[in-house]
C-alpha positions in Angstrom: -11.0 2.5 24.8 -11.7 5.6 22.2 -10.6 5.7 18.7 -10.4 9.2 18.3 -7.1 10.4 17.0 -6.3 6.8 16.4 -4.4 6.8 12.7 -5.3 4.1 10.1 -3.9 3.9 6.5 -6.0 2.6 3.9 -4.3 1.9 0.5 -6.2 3.8 -2.7 -6.7 0.2 -4.4 -7.6 -1.7 -0.8 -5.8 -4.2 1.0 -6.1 -6.5 -1.9 -5.2 -5.0 -5.1 -4.4 -7.6 -7.5 -5.1 -11.2 -8.3 -1.4 -12.0 -7.2 -2.3 -10.6 -3.0 -5.9 -11.8 -3.7 -4.3 -15.4 -4.3 -1.6 -15.4 -0.9 -4.3 -14.8 1.3 -6.4 -17.5 0.1 -3.8 -19.8 0.4 -3.2 -18.9 3.7 -7.0 -19.1 4.8 -7.5 -22.7 3.1 -4.1 -24.3 3.8 -5.5 -23.8 7.5 -8.6 -25.3 7.0 -8.4 -28.3 3.7 -4.7 -28.7 4.6 -1.3 -28.2 2.1 -1.6 -31.0 0.4 -5.2 -30.7 -0.8 -4.7 -26.8 -1.7 -1.8 -28.1 -4.1 -3.7 -30.3 -5.7 -6.4 -27.6 -6.8 -3.3 -25.6 -8.5 -4.5 -23.8 -10.7 -6.6 -21.7 -9.2 -9.5 -19.8 -10.7 -9.3 -15.7 -9.7 -12.0 -13.1 -10.8 -12.8 -9.7 -9.7 -16.1 -9.0 -9.5 -17.2 -5.5 -7.8 -14.8 -5.2 -4.8 -14.6 -9.0 -4.1 -12.4 -11.4 -5.2 -13.7 -14.8 -5.9 -10.6 -17.8 -5.7 -11.5 -21.3 -6.7 -9.6 -24.4 -6.6 -9.8 -26.7 -10.6 -9.7 -30.3 -10.2 -7.9 -32.5 -13.2 -10.5 -33.6 -15.3 -10.0 -37.3 -14.3 -10.2 -36.8 -11.0 -13.4 -37.1 -8.5 -14.1 -34.6 -5.7 -14.6 -30.9 -4.7 -12.8 -27.7 -4.6 -12.3 -24.6 -2.2 -14.1 -21.1 -3.1 -13.1 -18.0 -1.1 -14.2 -14.7 -1.3 -12.4 -12.1 0.0 -12.8 -8.0 -0.2 -11.1 -6.0 -2.3 -11.1 -2.9 0.0 -10.5 -4.4 3.6 -9.2 -7.8 3.0 -11.7 -9.8 5.3 -12.8 -13.0 4.2 -16.7 -12.8 2.8 -16.9 -16.8 2.2 -15.2 -19.9 2.2 -17.0 -23.5 1.3 -15.6 -26.7 -0.4 -17.8 -28.2 -3.2 -18.2 -31.9 -4.4 
């Protein structure tokens, strides 16, 4: 199967152009792995963009014990670069 002549569109700002899109993708991926309730408890999320990589991490209330997720996404193509959950 050849890809010659196949049309593919990439938005000029990438498939994950803003923090809102990054959060939606991060929630979809991490909820499947860690569960809806666990991810909801980690709001608000910390979101940063360095170069072309979004990093989204959960927060832990000040008097809670446990860990939070962290996910890195490519701004350009939306791929998941890394997912982890710390304690």
